[in-house]
C-alpha positions as CSV (number, residue, x, y, z in Angstrom):
1,M,-3.0,28.4,18.0
2,T,-2.9,24.7,18.5
3,P,0.5,23.1,17.9
4,P,0.6,20.6,15.1
5,G,0.2,17.0,16.0
6,P,2.8,14.3,15.5
7,A,3.8,13.6,11.9
8,P,1.9,10.6,10.4
9,R,3.8,7.4,10.5
10,P,5.0,6.1,7.1
11,T,2.6,3.1,7.5
12,D,-0.4,5.5,7.7
13,R,0.6,7.5,4.7
14,F,1.4,4.5,2.5
15,A,-1.8,2.7,3.5
16,D,-3.8,5.7,2.3
17,L,-1.8,6.0,-0.9
18,L,-2.0,2.3,-1.7
19,L,-5.7,2.2,-1.0
20,A,-6.3,5.2,-3.3
21,V,-4.4,3.5,-6.1
22,L,-6.0,0.1,-5.6
23,S,-9.5,1.5,-5.4
24,G,-9.1,3.6,-8.5
25,Q,-9.1,7.0,-6.8
26,R,-5.5,7.8,-7.8
27,P,-3.6,6.8,-10.9
28,V,-0.9,4.1,-10.4
29,H,1.8,6.5,-11.7
30,S,1.3,8.6,-8.5
31,M,3.4,5.9,-6.8
32,L,6.4,6.4,-9.1
33,G,9.3,7.3,-6.8
34,R,7.4,5.8,-3.8
35,T,8.1,2.2,-4.8
36,A,11.2,0.2,-5.3
37,G,12.0,-3.1,-6.9
38,R,9.1,-5.0,-8.3
39,A,6.5,-3.2,-6.2
40,Y,5.5,-0.7,-9.0
41,D,4.9,-3.5,-11.5
42,E,2.9,-5.3,-8.9
43,L,0.8,-2.2,-8.3
44,V,0.1,-1.8,-12.0
45,W,-1.0,-5.4,-12.2
46,L,-3.2,-5.2,-9.1
47,A,-4.8,-1.9,-10.1
48,E,-5.8,-3.3,-13.5
49,H,-7.7,-6.0,-11.6
50,S,-9.4,-3.4,-9.4
51,P,-9.2,-5.5,-6.2
52,L,-10.4,-2.7,-3.8
53,R,-13.0,-1.0,-6.0
54,T,-16.4,-1.2,-4.5
55,G,-19.8,-0.2,-5.9
56,R,-21.6,1.9,-3.3
57,Y,-19.1,2.5,-0.5
58,R,-15.8,4.3,-0.7
59,P,-13.2,2.1,1.0
60,V,-11.3,3.4,4.0
61,V,-8.4,2.3,6.1
62,R,-9.9,1.1,9.4
63,D,-6.8,-0.1,11.2
64,I,-3.1,-0.5,10.7
65,G,-0.6,-2.7,12.4
66,Y,3.1,-3.2,11.7
67,E,6.3,-4.9,12.7
68,E,9.9,-3.7,12.3
69,P,11.9,-6.9,11.4
70,R,15.0,-4.8,11.2
71,P,16.0,-1.1,11.3
72,G,14.9,0.5,8.0
73,A,12.2,-2.1,7.2
74,I,8.5,-2.2,8.1
75,E,6.0,-5.0,7.4
76,A,2.5,-3.6,7.7
77,F,-1.1,-4.7,7.3
78,A,-4.2,-2.6,7.0
79,R,-7.9,-3.5,7.4
80,I,-9.9,-1.9,4.6
81,G,-13.6,-1.4,5.1
82,A,-16.2,-0.5,2.6
83,G,-19.7,-0.7,4.1
84,E,-20.0,-4.1,5.8
85,Q,-17.2,-5.6,3.7
86,L,-13.7,-6.0,5.3
87,R,-10.6,-6.7,3.3
88,A,-6.9,-6.9,4.2
89,M,-3.8,-5.4,2.6
90,A,-0.2,-6.1,3.5
91,F,2.8,-4.1,2.4
92,R,6.5,-3.7,3.1
93,L,8.3,-0.4,3.4
94,E,12.1,0.0,3.2
95,R,14.1,3.2,3.9
96,G,16.4,4.0,1.1
97,P,19.9,5.6,1.3
98,D,18.2,9.0,0.9
99,Q,16.2,8.2,4.1
100,R,12.9,8.2,2.1
101,W,10.4,5.3,2.7
102,R,9.5,3.2,-0.4
103,C,7.0,0.4,-0.8
104,T,8.8,-2.8,-1.9
105,A,5.9,-5.3,-1.8
106,V,2.1,-5.3,-1.7
107,D,-0.2,-8.3,-1.0
108,L,-4.0,-8.4,-1.1
109,G,-4.4,-12.2,-0.6
110,I,-5.4,-12.6,-4.3
111,P,-3.3,-14.3,-7.0
112,S,-0.3,-12.0,-7.6
113,M,1.4,-10.9,-10.8
114,P,3.0,-13.8,-12.6
115,R,6.8,-13.9,-12.3
116,P,8.8,-13.8,-15.5
117,T,9.9,-17.2,-16.7
118,D,13.5,-18.0,-17.3
119,T,14.2,-18.5,-21.0
């Protein structure tokens, strides 16, 4: 029996989850509990605009890079491929008091969700 490989990094798992939501393969509510702050609202807004849906090809994560600006925080980017098309996705993960990683920001290089205005 082959011993199991190393556990996937949180960046790998979240890149796959975010891609599935933003390409319409999973519902946005599957990210409840995996997001914090404004990130869930941003995902809802982005998913409505279908930024990573493609016609013929299913998008896949081709590469992931990341930096750890401080302990408990990861800023990551993923290259998303669909056929010959290549897109970028950036996201931030933060470890909560319960030691679980949560997505706190997502950026696809498109106009983002409007901020609420002060009244």
